C-alpha positions, 0 to 999 in steps of 0.5 A: 500499499501507499500514501494517498491524497486526502481529497477523495477521503474528504469528498466521500465524508462530505457526501455521506455525512461523517468526518475523517479524524486526523491525528497528529503523530510524533513517533513509531508508537503513535503511528502504530496505535492509529493504524491498528485502531483504524484497521480494527474499526475500518475507518479512514484516518489521516496522520498529520505531522507538523514541521516540528514532528518531521524535524524530530522524527526525520522525513524519510523515517516517518514516510517509511513507517507510515508506508509500512503501516499501510502495507501491514494493515492493507489500508491506504493512509494519508500522511498529511503536512500539518501547519506548514508555512513554506513553499520550499518545505512543502515541495521537498516533502511532496517530492519525497512522496507525501500526498496531502498538505496543509499550507498555513498563511493565516498569519499573512494579510488576505492577498498574501495568503492567497498568493502563497496558497495558490503557489502551493496548489499549483505545485501540489496538484501536479503531483496529485497532492490535496491541499488544505488552507486556513482562513481566519486564525485559531488561537492557542499553540500548535507546534512552535506557532503560538497565537494569542487570543487577541490575535485570533480571528474568525473566518469571514464567509464572504471572504471564504468564497473569494479565497477558495475561488482564487486558490483552487484548494481542496479543503478549507480550515475554518476558524469558528471558535476552536483553538489549539491546545487545551481549553480554559473553560468550555469552548464556544463554537459559532455554528451560525457562522459555520452554516453560512460558510457551508451554504456558500462553498462546496468543498470539504471544511476542516475543524482544527483544535478539536481536542477537548471540544464536547462530543455534541459540538463536534457532531454538530460541526459535522452536520454543518459541513466539517469533514475533517477533525484534527486531534493532537493534544488529547493524544499527547496528554493520554500518552504522557499521563499513562507513562508517568503513571507507569514510572510512578508505580515502577520508579526503577523501570528502564525498558521502553518496551514496557513503559511505552505500552500503557502509553499506547493503550491510553492513546488507543482509547482516544483514537477509538473515541474520536473515530466513533464521534466522527462517525467514520467507523466502517466507512472504508 
């Protein structure tokens, strides 16, 4: 099996009323857990890596691990470039075999965002690589990107129409009140804004910052056009908490084959829950 574009995954989800969960990966263990659980539940999944993840784990290592996972489980996976900002970086990784990319120009003025995204789309579409972009800006922290709440802003439905038309992107990440990282208090999503965006666009919509959003809100978002739900922080917390607990109970432990195992089990529960909430089980 091989690594595929996420375009058809999301179009199928859009047509049939569910969402594809996109899980941020960091190492072998996260890839193993996501792949194994997806195979068991027969769910499409997207494995997303930030620039920092690729720097940490290595481009060729991550591609090889994900390709092996796809072959082992006889499932095609989308390895996705999450929050990449540089054209040259995206070109390098697409040339290496990745077929799904998210270019984040949300920190640029509107026209500069369009210019950057258009360049990425022009290159990526030559390689049958799907492109996601973001309009509006989420607060919180994603990898090395930190956005204060005062600097975040919501997606304008009318601007979204122009943005999609001029860039020819395959999916749009919308800012409707979600945030990267953990929430302080219950999140508030602007469903009216999301409904307006959905009514004006015909491409799949993406919800970033879904860790910690209540199930009913995620499901409502899917009803209003969200076809991809990003999860990162909940996986990291589940993994690290379980490993910490193991060391508390076994202070002399030193074998990663043992202390990583409870971390993987904790992540598996998160992956199972998100697949269930997204309604993607059995959709392969």
